[in-house]
N, C-alpha and C positions, 0 to 999 in steps of 0.2 A: 552523567552521560548514559549509563546503562538503562536508567528509567526512560530517557528520551528515546533510545533505541527501541525499548519494549513498546512505547506508545506508537512509534512508526510501524512496528510490526502488527500491532493490534489493528490499526487502520488498514492494514493490507489484507485483512481477512476477506476471503472470497476473490482475491484479486491476483496477487503475484507474490513471490518470495522476494523480499528486499535484498537478500543476499544470495538468492538461489539461481539467478540467471548466471550461467557459468561464464567465466572469462573466455574471450575469443582471441584467436591468434591475429596479430597485427597484420593488416591488409593495407594495400594502397587505397586511396579514395576510390570508391566504386563510381563507375560512370553514371551520370544522372541524366535521365531523359528530359524532355521538355516539360513533362508533367511532374518532374521532381522525383521520379521513381529510380531507384537503383537497380542496375542490372546485376546479374549473378556474379559472384567473385571469381577471379582468376585464381586457379589453384597454385599455391607456392610449390616449390620444389619438394618431392616426397622424400621423407626420411626413410632410411633402410630399415627393413626388419619389422613391418607391421605384424601384430599377432593374428593368428588365424581366427576369423569370426566364426567359430564353431561352438556348439553346445558345450563341449568338453572345456574349451579354453574359458568361455564366458562363465561357466559354473565355477571353475577354479578360481577365476578372478573375483567373482562375487563372494565366494566362500572366505577368501582372504581379506575382503573389504567390509562387507556389511555386518556380519555378526559382531566384530569388534566395535564398529562404528555406533551401532544401536545400543550396545552395552554400555560404552563409555558415555554415550549421549543420553542415557536413561530413557530410551525409546522402547516401549514394550514390543511393537510389531511392525513389520514392513512387508511389502510385496514388490516384486521386480518382474517385469515382462520384458522380453526381447523378441522381436519378430524380424524375419528376414526372407525376402523372395516369396512372400505370400504365405509363409508357414510360421508357426510359433517355433522360435529357436530354443528358448528356455522360459519357464515360468517358475519363479521361486517364491516360497514364503519363508519369512524369518521372524522368530520370536513368537509372540502370543497375540491372538485376537481377543482373549479374555484372560487377564493375569490370574485372577483368583480361581478360575475354573481350570487353569493351565491348558487352555484350548489353543492349539497352534494355528498360525495363519496358513490357510489353504487357498492357493491361487484360484483354484476352481470353484470354491464355495464360500470364501470369505469376502463379504462386501466391504469396500473402503469408500470413503467420501472424498471424491476428487475435487470438491470445491469449485473454483472458477474454471477448471478444466472442463466442467460441465458446459461452459459456453460454447465449446467446439461443436456440441450437438445442436445448440441453438443456431449458430452460425451456418452449420450444414443444412438445417431446416430452412433457413432463409434462402440459401442458394438453391435448394430444391424448388422453391416457389418462384425464384427468379428464372430457373431453367424451365418452369411450367408456364412462364409468361404472365404470372399473377402479381409479381413484384418487380419494381424498377429500382435499382440501387440508387438512382440520382433524382428520385421523385420525393416531394415533401411528404414526410411520414403522416402528416395530419390527414392525408387523403385516405389513409388506411385505417385510421382510428375512429372510434366512436366518442372520443372526447379531444379536446384541442391542447396541444402544447402551446402555451402563450407565446406571442411573437417577441422576438428580441433580435437586435443587431441588424434587422432588415434582411435576414437570410434564413431560409427554411432548413430544417434538419432533415437529412436524407439517411437512408439505410447505410450508405457508404460511411457517413459520419459515425453512425452507431457502431459499425463493424471495425472502424479504426480509432474509436474512442475520441472523436473530435467533434462531438455534438455540443460541447461547452457546459455540460452540467457540472455543478460543484459537488464535493464529496458529501456522503451522508452515512450516518451510522445507526439511526433510529430504525427499529424493526429490521435490522440486517440479519440477525440470527436469534432464534428462540428455541426453547424447549417445550413451549405451550402450544398445543395444536389449535387453541382457540384463536390464536394470533395469525394463523395461516388461513388467509381469506382467498377467494377466487382471484386469479391473476389480475383481471380487469379492475376489480375493487381495490386491490393492493396498489395498483399504479395510479388510480384516480384519487386515492386518498390525499396525495400531496405530490406536486411536481417540483422537484428541486430547482433552485435558482440556476439560471444560465449566466456564467461569468465570463465566457469567451464566445466570439462569433463562430459559427459552425465552420469546421475545417481549418481554422487558424491555429489552434493550440491543442495538443494532446492532453487529455485528462481522463484517466480510467473511470468508467462509470458502470456500476452494477445496474442502475436504474436504466441506463440506455440499453444494455443487453436485454434486460427484462422487457423493454418496450419492443424490441425486435421479436422476442418470443410471443408476445401478445399479438403483434401484427401477423405472425404466422398462424396463430389461432384464429384471427379474424378472417383472413383470406382463405384458409383451408376449411373453415367451418367445424373444426375439431378442437376440443380442449387441448392445451399444450401437452400435457401428460400423455394423452391418447395419441396425439400426432406423433410424438417421438417413439412410442412403442410400436406403432403401426408402420411407420415409414423409415425408421432408422434401426431400432433395436430388432424388430421382427425380421427384415431382410437379412440382417446379419447374424441371427440366431443368438442374440444377447438375451438369454432367458433368465439370467441372474442379475438383472439390472433394472432400475426404475428411477423415475423423477418423483414418484408419489410420496406424500408426506402426510401422515406416517406411512411407513412401508407396509405393504400387504404382509399378513402373519407369516407366510412361508419364507419371505425374504428377511423379515425383521429378526427371525430367529438365527440368521446367518451373518448379520452385520457385525463388523468388528466394533468393540467398545472403544471410546475415545478417552484419552488420559491427559491429565496435567503432569508436568515434569516432577518426578520423584514421588508420585502418588500411586497407591495400589486401588484407589476408588474410581471406578468407571464413571464417566459423566454421562448425562442424558443424551439421547439422540438429538442432534442439531437440526433444526428445521429452518429453511430459508424461505421467508415469505415471498421474496421475489425469485421464484423458483428457477427461471431460465438462466439466472446469473450463477447458480451454484448448487442446485439441489440433488444432483445425481448421486445415487448409490450404485456401485458396480463392483464386480469381481475383477481381479487382475486378468483373468482369462477373457472376460468380455471386453475389456479395454484393449487387448491384444487383437480381437476381431475388428474393433473399430479402427485401430491403427492400420491393419492390413487393407481395409477398404479405402482408406485415405491414401495410402501409398500406391495403390493400383488404380489411379485415375478416378478415384471416388466410387468405383463399382462395388456393389450395385446401387449406391446411394446417389451418384452424380454421373453425368457423362464427362468424357475427357476434357472437353472444352470448358465446361463449367468448373471442373476440379482445377484446371490450370489457372482459370481466372482467380479462384479462391486463394491460391498460393502466390499470386502476382504481387510483388512489392508495391505498396502505395507510396504516399508522399514521404520524403526523407526530410524530417525537420532538422536533424543533425547529419549532414551528408558524410558518407563514409562509414556509418554505422548501420548495422542491420536494423530494418524498419518494420512496420506492420504490413502484413498482408491483409486479406479480408477475413478478420476474426482470428486467424492464426497470426503469431508474430515470429519474425525471422530471428534465428539464433546462429546465423552462418559463422562457421569457423573451419579452420584447417582446409580451406578451399571447398568445403561441402555446403550445399544449400540445405539448411536445417530449419524446419518451422516447428512450432509447438506452442504450449501454453502451460503455465503453472496454476496451482490452485491451493487455496487455504481456507479452511474453516478455523475455528478456534483450536481444534484438536487434531485435525487431519491436515496433512501437507503433501502435495503431490506435484508431479511433473510429467509431461508427455512431449517426446521429441520424436520427429520424423526426418530421416536422412533421405531426401526425396530421390536423388539419383541412385543411391545404393539400395533403395527399397528395404531400409532398415528402420525399425521403430523401437523406442525405449520408454517404458512407463514405469514410474516408481511412486509409491505412496507410503506414508507413515502415519501411525494412529496416535501420535503425540508430537508436540513441538520439540520435546526433549529439553535437556538442561542447557540454558543460555542459547535457546533457539538452534539446537544441534541439527535438527532436521533440515533447516535451511542450508547449512554448510555441507551436510552430507549429500543432499541431492545435487548441489552445485558441483561438488567434487565428482559425483557419479557421471555427470554429463561430461565434465572436462576430461576425467581420466578414461572414460569409455571411448571418447573421440580420439584422444591422443594414443590410445593403445591400438585401435583398430583402423584409424585413419590418420596416422601421424604425418607430420611435415618437418622439415628442417627449419631451424629458427635462426635467422641472421642476428648478429649483434648490431643493433642499430645505434649509431653514436648520437650524443646530445647535439642539437642544433644550436647555432649561434644566438638565436632569439630566445633561448630557454629562460634567461633571467627576465627579459622584458616581458615576454608573454606570461611568465609565471606570475610576475608582479601585477600584470593586468587582471589575472584571475583571482587574486586575493580578494576575499570578501565573504559576505553571507548570502546564501541563495535559498530561495523557497521553491518548493515543488508545485508544479501546475496542477498536480492532483491534490486538491484541498478545498477549503471553503473560505469565502470571504464575507458571508452574510449571517454567520452564527458563531457560537462560541468555539467550534472547531478551528476557527482561524487562529486562535491562540495556540493550539497544538501545533499548527503549521509553523508558527514563530519559533516556539521553543525546540522544535525538532528540525530547525533549518540546517542546511548544509553549510559547512565552513571550509573554505579553501585557504591554505597557508603555504607560503614559499619557504623552502628550506635552504640552508646555507650552501648546499651543493646544487642549487637552482632546480631541484625537483620540487613537485608540489605534493601536498597531502590533501585529501578530501574526506571530511568526516563521515560522509554517507557510505563510503565504500571501504569495507574492511576485509581483512584476510581471515583465514580459518581460526587464527588466535584472537580475533576480535580487534586487532590493531588497524588503524587506518593504512591503506595502501599508499606507497610512494609512487609517483608518476614522473617519467622523464620525457621531455618533449623530443619527438623524433621527426616531426614535420610541422609546418605552419599550423599551430593551434590543434595539434595532434599529439597525444601523450600515450606511452605504453607503460604498463606496470613494471616497476623494478623488481626483478626476480619472478616475474610472472608474465602472462600474456594477455591480460585484459587491455582494452583501449578505452581511451577517454578523448572526446573531441569537443570543441567549442565552436559556436558561431559568433561572429563579430561584425559589428557595424560601426564605422567611423573610429576604429581602434578601440572600441569598448565591447566587452563580452556581453552578449545578449542571451545566451543559454549554453548549457553544456550537459553532456550525459556520458556515462560509461556503458559499454556493452554488457556490463553486469546486469543491466536492466534493459528491457525492450523500450521502444519509443511509444510508450503509453503514458509518459509524463516527461517533463523537462525540468531542469533546475535553472531558474532565472534569478537575476539579481534582485535581492529583497529591497523593496521600496522602504523609504525612511520609516513609514508607519508600521512596517513589519520586520524591521532589521533588528535581529536578536543582539547584534554587536553593542547596541546602546541600551535597547529595551530591557534585557535581562539584568545588566549591572545596575541600571536605574531602578528597576524593581526591587532587587536585593537591598539597595541602599534606602529606598523608601520604606520598605517593610522593616528594615532594622531600626529606622528612626521611629516608626510607629511602635515597634515592640519595646524599645527603650522608653518611649513616652508612656505607653500603656502600663507596663510593669513598674516604671519608676513612680507612677502616681500613688499606689497603695504603699509602696516601700517608703517613699518620702514621708507620707502621712503617718505611717507607724513610727518612723524615726522621730518625727516632730512630737508625737504623743509621748514617746519614751522619754524625751528630754523636756517636755513641756513648753515646746516652742510654738508660738502662734504665728500662723501664716499672715503676711502683711495684706493679702488680697481680701476684699469684701465687695459685696454689692455686685454690680454688673461684671466687674473685672473678674470676680471669683466664678461667676456663672460662665463666662466665656472661657476661662481657664478649664473648668470642668467639662465644657462642651468639647473642647479640643481633645481632651483625654478620652472621652467617650467615643468620639469619632475614630481615634487610634484604635480602640478596641473593636470598633465595628469593622474597620478595614482588616484587622487581623483575622476576625471571624470570617469575613468574606473570602479572605485569601485561603484560609483553611478549608472552607467549603468547596472552592473551585479546585483546590489541590485533590480533594477526594474525588471530585467529578472526573478530573483528568486521569487520575490513576485508575479509576474504574474502567476507562476504555481498555486498559490492559487486563485488569483482573476480573471483570464481570461485564462483558459487552451486552449481556441481556438485560442488565439494569436499565438500559436506556430505552427499553420498550414500554416506556410510560412510568416506570417506577421511580425514576429520578425527577419527574416533572414538578412535583410538589416542592422538592428541595430546590430546584432551579428557581421556582417562583419565590420561595423564601429568600433566597440569596439575592434575587433581583429586588425584592422589597427592601431588604437591608441596604442594598446599594443606593436606592432612592433616599433612604434616611442619611446614609453617608454623604451623599451629594449635598443635602442640607447642612450636615455637620461640617463639610469642607468650607462652606460659606461662612459658618461660625468660627472655623479655625483661622480663616483670613481676617475676620473681625477681631479675633483675639490677637493676632499678630499686629494689626494696626493699633489696637489699644495698647499693647505692650510697647511698641515703639513710642507712642505718644505719652506714655506714662511719665510723670515728672521724675520718679526715681525708680530705675530698674537696672540691674547688673547687665553688662553687655552680653554675657553668655545667655542670659534669659531672653534677651531680644533675638539673638542669633537662633536659639532653639525654636522659639515661636515661629520665626520665618521659615525654618527648615521643616517644621511640621506642616505649615500651610502649603509650602511647595510640594511636599511629599504627597499631601492629600490631593492637591490638584493634579499631580502626575497620575495618581491611582484612578482618579475620576476619568481623566483622559483614556487611560488603559482600559477601564471598564467599557467606555464608549467605543473606542477604536477597535477593541477585540470582540465587539458585538456581544458582550455578556448581558446587555439589556436589550431584549427583543420581545415583540409582541407575540410572535409565533413560538411554539415549543417543538417545531419540526426542525430537525438537523441531521 
């Protein structure tokens, strides 16, 4: 299970913290407009004694939280910025930007890599061009491009789709992150190299997309007539005085000397500077102080970046796929809790992990970034707790004890099953990762449910108690989980631990890990016994001088079935290495794995032929005049296992013409 969790985290690079979106206080269902938008939450009754939001108090709170958290989580360094009422309330650096040099983190001069938090600059640039009348949020984006997104589903993709991650693109990992400057091409060339498959109709299903965000950045480049890096520097960073920030890759020498090193957990060796070929999706390097300037601008009606009307539009909730939970705005996602309207965005590269949160009514902003994922993904837990504890400390609410409703057992039973994320792939081998990282819902004896995708700080699945129709709250916590239902069947669910940039939907039979994983383990076990047993039995026979009764074609078919078993074991081992590489070496997918993928696919074609021979062997064994019953049963089991493995290879798209994924 830990490996599966790591795979999911790796696929979240540049996007979001799987465990980092903090729990939110249980609220009634939010009113929904005719367009499916939720209105601002009604504030619960305030709890007595909120702490004073002052520099003195925040510094004392951070000093009691962050140093211990990063030390125990094996994270070298962190930066935290808090702004209030248009001013920096506090800016703090913790730990080291360079461990070997013992160089401390400096909020004014140490650059961190905010990952997908960079997208907020891209979305701001889009809204600037909307404000200027050069872009229309609801127009076909092909009218702005110098290449065409292929038609699909009879509906055009719009900028609103891109900004809410509802364009329908499937997940990709190739050329996502690299340390090789040669792989960083001009933005247009990078986008034209390959267009990801579209697996949903525009507007129908949320599925986070780095490609989609980068398309938006390229559209800004096209309509403004300025390269994206230049545009951001001139129209966003310049007006704000963000002199210690850049999207350029590699960084200019003056800034490169100031960037924090990135680290793997438990390692003293700094990693190379991560470059993002699709720059608008996550290439920003910025100091904490500069991120504070960006937050202040966004909190004060976008000035000087946007006018108040455009700024308000940017924060307006869009379609609620799971009613009652915070939803996407335009680029920002809502994280509303404790009666407060909060918008923000998380960001992850391989080594850096960040969050930005804006408390809109209170003109308060919080930014945090870490230069390592930490032990067991500690950075994700720490930043989630920072948001949760900050909000509860300075904007507390009273929490009612909500009883379990009478439908808890019935609805819990309806939730039981396996679910896949709508952020994934259906046309390449990443589909298999979606299957093995599926979310499992179980009903407990006390009629609570557990969901494998949502865990607490200790890494244990949270328990959820139903408190309203198809609405659950965390036992011992304040996260929420809601489901949508049609004809009594669950169609999707999500917890407010994540924004609505994906949904969990019931796994179809062809992607249901509930039967696929056990069947795979059984099939591989049969193949392993067959493969290993072949030389073992031969050695035993030689030792005792026993001559096998098989000869001629029967012997050839027998051997072909054993060779096929070995082929499937080699293929399984090869794909295991590929899958684990998503976690350990994402850069390996920038072309370095292509030859190995082709080799595995060639072996798979041979194994398909071998499967036909295994069935021929089973038929010959059944028809043989004298065969022991267990020999017949085993021959049939080998043939069935081979057939299942061939189905899996085809169904999981392990055989593809294209090497783009």
